[in-house]
C-alpha positions in Angstrom: 119.4 84.6 118.0 115.9 83.8 116.9 114.2 81.1 118.9 112.9 79.6 115.6 116.1 79.2 113.7 116.2 75.9 111.9 119.8 75.1 113.0 123.1 75.2 111.4 123.2 75.0 107.5 126.2 74.5 105.4 125.2 77.1 102.8 126.4 80.6 103.6 125.1 83.5 101.6 128.0 85.2 99.8 128.4 88.6 98.3 128.6 87.2 94.7 125.7 88.4 92.6 125.9 85.5 90.1 122.9 83.3 90.3 122.8 79.6 89.2 121.5 78.0 86.1 118.0 76.8 85.5 117.7 74.2 88.2 114.3 73.3 89.5 115.3 73.7 93.1 117.6 76.3 94.8 121.2 75.0 94.5 122.4 74.1 98.0 119.0 74.3 99.6 118.5 72.1 102.7 117.5 68.6 101.7 115.2 68.0 104.6 112.0 69.9 105.3 112.4 72.1 108.3 109.7 74.1 110.1 111.9 77.0 111.1 109.3 79.4 112.4 107.5 77.6 115.2 104.6 79.4 116.7 105.3 81.1 120.1 103.0 79.6 122.8 100.6 82.2 124.0 96.8 82.8 124.0 95.6 85.6 121.7 93.4 88.3 123.1 89.6 87.7 122.9 88.9 91.0 121.3 91.9 91.9 119.1 90.8 95.5 118.7 90.4 96.1 122.5 93.2 98.0 124.3 96.1 95.7 125.3 97.4 95.7 128.8 100.4 98.0 129.0 99.5 100.1 126.0 97.4 103.3 126.2 94.1 102.8 124.5 94.7 105.7 122.1 97.7 104.1 120.6 96.2 100.7 119.8 94.8 100.7 116.2 93.8 104.3 116.5 94.2 106.7 113.6 93.7 110.4 113.4 91.4 111.7 110.6 93.2 111.8 107.4 95.7 109.1 108.4 95.9 106.0 106.2 95.4 102.9 108.4 97.4 100.8 106.0 100.5 103.0 106.2 100.1 105.1 109.3 100.8 108.2 107.3 98.6 111.2 106.5 97.4 111.4 103.0 97.4 114.6 100.9 93.7 114.4 100.2 91.7 112.5 102.9 88.7 112.2 100.4 90.6 109.5 98.5 90.0 107.1 101.4 86.2 107.4 101.1 86.1 104.2 99.1 87.0 100.6 99.1 90.7 99.8 98.5 91.7 98.6 95.0 93.6 95.4 94.6 95.4 94.8 91.2 97.1 91.6 90.0 100.6 92.2 88.7 102.8 89.8 86.8 106.4 89.0 87.6 106.8 86.3 84.9 108.0 86.3 82.2 110.9 88.6 82.9 110.0 90.6 79.7 107.2 92.2 81.6 109.7 93.9 84.0 110.1 96.5 85.2 106.7 96.6 86.8 104.6 99.7 86.9 102.9 101.2 89.9 104.1 98.9 92.7 105.9 101.8 94.5 102.5 103.6 94.8 100.8 100.6 96.5 100.2 100.7 100.3 100.7 96.9 100.5 102.0 94.4 98.1 101.3 90.7 98.7 103.6 88.2 97.1 102.9 84.5 96.8 103.7 81.3 94.9 101.8 80.4 91.7 103.7 77.2 90.7 106.7 76.2 88.6 109.0 78.1 91.0 107.4 81.5 90.1 105.6 84.2 92.0 103.0 86.9 91.4 101.9 90.1 93.2 98.7 91.5 94.4 99.1 95.3 94.9 96.7 97.2 97.2 95.9 100.9 96.6 94.1 103.1 99.2 96.0 106.2 100.3 97.1 107.0 96.8 96.4 105.9 93.2 98.6 104.9 90.3 97.7 105.8 86.7 99.6 102.7 85.3 99.7 99.4 87.1 101.0 96.2 85.6 101.6 94.2 83.6 98.2 92.7 84.6 97.8 88.9 84.8 95.1 86.5 85.9 93.6 86.2 89.3 94.3 83.3 91.6 92.3 81.5 94.3 94.1 83.3 97.1 93.0 86.7 95.7 89.4 86.0 96.8 90.5 85.7 100.4 92.8 88.7 100.2 90.1 90.9 98.7 87.6 89.8 101.4 90.1 90.5 104.2 90.5 94.0 103.0 87.0 94.4 101.5 88.6 95.6 98.3 87.8 95.7 94.6 89.9 93.1 92.7 91.1 93.9 89.2 92.7 91.0 87.3 93.2 89.5 83.9 91.0 86.7 82.6 91.4 83.9 85.1 91.0 80.2 84.5 87.3 79.5 84.4 87.2 77.5 87.7 89.3 80.2 89.4 87.1 83.0 87.9 84.0 81.2 89.2 85.5 81.3 92.8 86.4 84.9 92.5 83.0 85.9 91.3 81.2 83.8 93.9 83.3 85.3 96.7 83.4 88.9 95.6 80.3 89.4 93.3 80.6 92.6 91.3 83.9 93.5 93.1 85.6 90.9 90.9 86.6 93.0 88.0 88.0 90.9 85.1 89.8 92.4 82.0 87.1 91.4 79.5 84.5 93.3 81.5 86.5 96.5 82.1 86.6 99.6 79.9 89.7 101.6 79.3 91.1 103.6 81.2 90.2 101.3 84.1 92.2 98.5 82.3 93.8 99.0 78.9 95.5 96.6 76.5 94.8 93.8 74.1 95.3 90.5 75.9 96.5 89.5 79.4 97.8 86.3 77.9 100.6 88.4 76.4 101.8 89.1 79.9 103.2 92.5 79.1 100.6 94.5 77.3 97.7 95.3 79.7 97.8 97.9 82.5 95.3 99.2 85.0 94.5 102.6 86.5 93.4 102.4 90.2 91.5 105.7 90.2 89.6 104.7 87.0 88.8 101.3 88.6 87.1 103.2 91.5 85.2 105.4 89.0 84.1 102.3 87.1 82.9 100.7 90.4 80.8 103.8 91.1 79.4 103.8 87.5 78.1 100.3 87.8 76.5 101.0 91.1 78.8 99.0 93.3 78.6 99.8 97.0 81.9 101.5 97.6 82.0 102.8 101.1 85.3 102.6 103.0 85.7 99.5 105.2 87.3 99.2 108.6 90.9 98.6 107.7 92.4 98.6 111.2 94.9 95.9 111.7 98.4 97.4 111.5 100.0 99.1 114.5 102.6 101.7 113.7 105.4 102.9 115.9 107.8 105.6 114.9 110.4 104.8 117.4 112.8 102.0 116.5 111.6 99.0 118.5 113.5 96.3 120.4 114.3 93.5 118.0 115.4 89.9 118.0 118.2 90.2 115.5 119.8 92.4 112.8 118.0 92.3 109.4 120.0 94.1 106.7 119.3 91.6 103.9 116.4 89.2 103.1 116.7 86.8 100.2 113.7 84.6 99.1 114.5 81.8 96.6 111.8 79.9 94.8 114.6 78.4 92.7 118.0 79.6 91.8 116.5 81.2 88.7 113.7 82.9 90.7 115.0 85.2 93.4 113.7 88.1 95.4 116.4 89.9 97.4 115.9 92.9 99.7 118.8 95.1 101.0 118.4 97.7 103.6 119.5 101.2 102.7 120.4 103.1 105.9 120.5 106.5 104.2 116.8 106.4 103.3 115.6 103.8 105.9 114.0 101.5 103.3 114.6 98.1 101.8 115.5 98.0 98.1 114.5 95.2 95.8 116.8 93.2 93.6 115.8 90.3 91.3 117.4 87.9 89.0 118.0 89.1 85.4 119.6 87.7 82.3 123.1 88.9 81.2 125.8 87.7 78.9 127.4 86.0 81.9 124.2 84.2 82.8 121.7 85.2 85.5 122.7 88.1 87.8 120.9 90.2 90.4 119.8 93.7 89.4 118.0 96.5 91.1 114.3 96.7 90.3 112.8 100.0 89.4 109.2 101.2 88.9 108.7 102.0 85.3 106.4 104.9 86.3 109.2 106.7 88.2 112.5 105.1 87.1 113.4 104.8 90.8 114.3 101.7 92.7 111.5 99.8 94.3 111.8 100.5 98.1 109.6 99.5 101.0 109.6 100.4 104.7 108.4 97.1 106.1 109.0 93.5 104.9 106.9 90.6 106.3 107.5 86.9 105.9 104.4 85.0 107.0 104.1 81.2 106.8 100.8 79.9 105.7 99.3 76.6 104.5 99.3 76.2 100.8 96.8 73.8 99.2 98.0 72.4 95.8 95.3 71.2 93.4 97.7 71.2 90.4 101.2 72.4 89.7 99.9 75.8 88.8 96.7 75.8 90.9 97.0 76.7 94.6 95.0 78.2 97.3 96.3 79.5 100.7 94.5 79.2 104.0 94.1 82.9 105.0 90.6 83.7 106.1 90.3 80.7 108.3 93.6 81.2 110.0 92.4 82.1 113.4 95.2 80.2 115.2 98.6 81.8 115.6 101.0 81.3 112.7 104.6 82.4 112.4 105.7 85.7 111.0 108.8 87.9 110.8 108.9 91.7 110.4 111.9 93.4 108.9 112.1 97.2 109.6 115.0 99.6 110.2 117.5 96.9 109.5 116.1 94.8 112.3 114.0 91.6 112.6 111.1 91.1 115.0 109.5 87.7 115.5 105.9 87.1 116.0 102.7 85.7 114.6 99.8 86.4 112.3 96.1 85.5 112.3 92.8 86.5 110.9 90.3 86.7 113.9 87.7 88.0 111.5 87.4 86.7 107.9 86.3 90.1 106.7 89.0 92.2 108.5 92.7 92.7 107.8 95.4 90.3 108.8 96.7 90.9 112.4 100.4 90.7 113.3 101.4 90.3 117.0 104.5 89.7 119.1 104.8 86.9 121.6 104.1 89.3 124.5 100.5 89.9 123.3 101.3 93.3 121.8 100.7 94.3 118.2 103.7 94.0 116.0 105.3 97.5 115.7 105.3 98.4 112.0 107.2 101.5 110.7 105.0 104.1 109.1 105.1 103.5 105.4 104.6 100.9 102.8 104.7 97.1 103.4 105.7 94.1 101.3 104.2 90.8 102.5 105.7 87.5 101.4 103.4 84.5 101.9 105.6 81.4 102.1 104.7 77.8 102.6 104.7 76.3 106.1 107.6 74.0 105.2 109.8 76.8 103.9 113.3 77.1 105.4 114.6 80.3 106.9 117.8 81.0 108.6 120.4 83.7 109.3 123.1 82.8 106.7 125.5 85.5 108.0 125.2 88.4 110.5 122.0 90.3 109.5 121.6 88.4 106.3 118.5 86.1 106.1 117.8 83.4 103.6 114.4 81.8 102.8 113.9 78.8 100.6 110.3 78.5 99.6 108.7 75.1 100.0 105.2 73.6 100.0 102.8 73.2 101.7 
């Protein structure tokens, strides 16, 4: 049993796929705020990229030539990694924009709250490209930090002027807004339509080179990959994240393929149900090798204007890794504001990710998480 369970809740996750009506809060959510992922007490290493006691130096953040440091897998053409990563903002609301395009080709997808019980995605491309990514929506304040941590380009729709000013100030010419991009880098008529604009990650790189942007590859070490199934704290066959009972992300582990499949709420004649989410580029279900739930401090300036403390998060903050149908507890931090997020276990070792793609959910520090049934985890999003 996890050390950071929030105690016994009366709500048990059932097998029924019917979701509730349009309530503002998840039906049956805990009424009291609970910090359910307290930080383990240990001192982080002084140099996070130095060898850790007990681990051979060659296995700690070391990658053979041609291996993608964001997935731990070799790429078909190593030349593709001679560039900055490309981050692209992808809409999840309104539902008419689904299914999304190109998420299955991203190395990492970051998911976070944007207000009104809704979420949005920032997809990162490095080891491979996608010809169609979207639908594209506006950038948010947190994207400036994410793009700095991974030293990436950031392609987004036309942001609110005050947000756009922050993105441009932080990223300079790496902030690539829809109005300033040619097709095929980003094609469509209006990002306010939420469904009609799509990006091409390879063309975005080409555009960056054409405008003279410095595009050399950054140091992207941060993930540690382990092929062997690690020791775990608990079973993790299912993970359900609710922003409200009309806004649900649910991941289910598929043992045959060794990946987590994504299900989301959808409209039907019977009301809202959960349905499998596919990538419109491939028609296949969206599946990822690693899932991460990381708790961070949200700053709310308005109901639809938030920032997240990421670059300045040098202290240990709670995180959970789901892989191979298992759950591993640990922490995350950013010891360098211009280097990737680091994930560690309480015994000072890097968190053992599975080689492959990772979906990272950034939840508020007051979010509730508990094991509703054996191997089935429930997260209720809450601010801050």
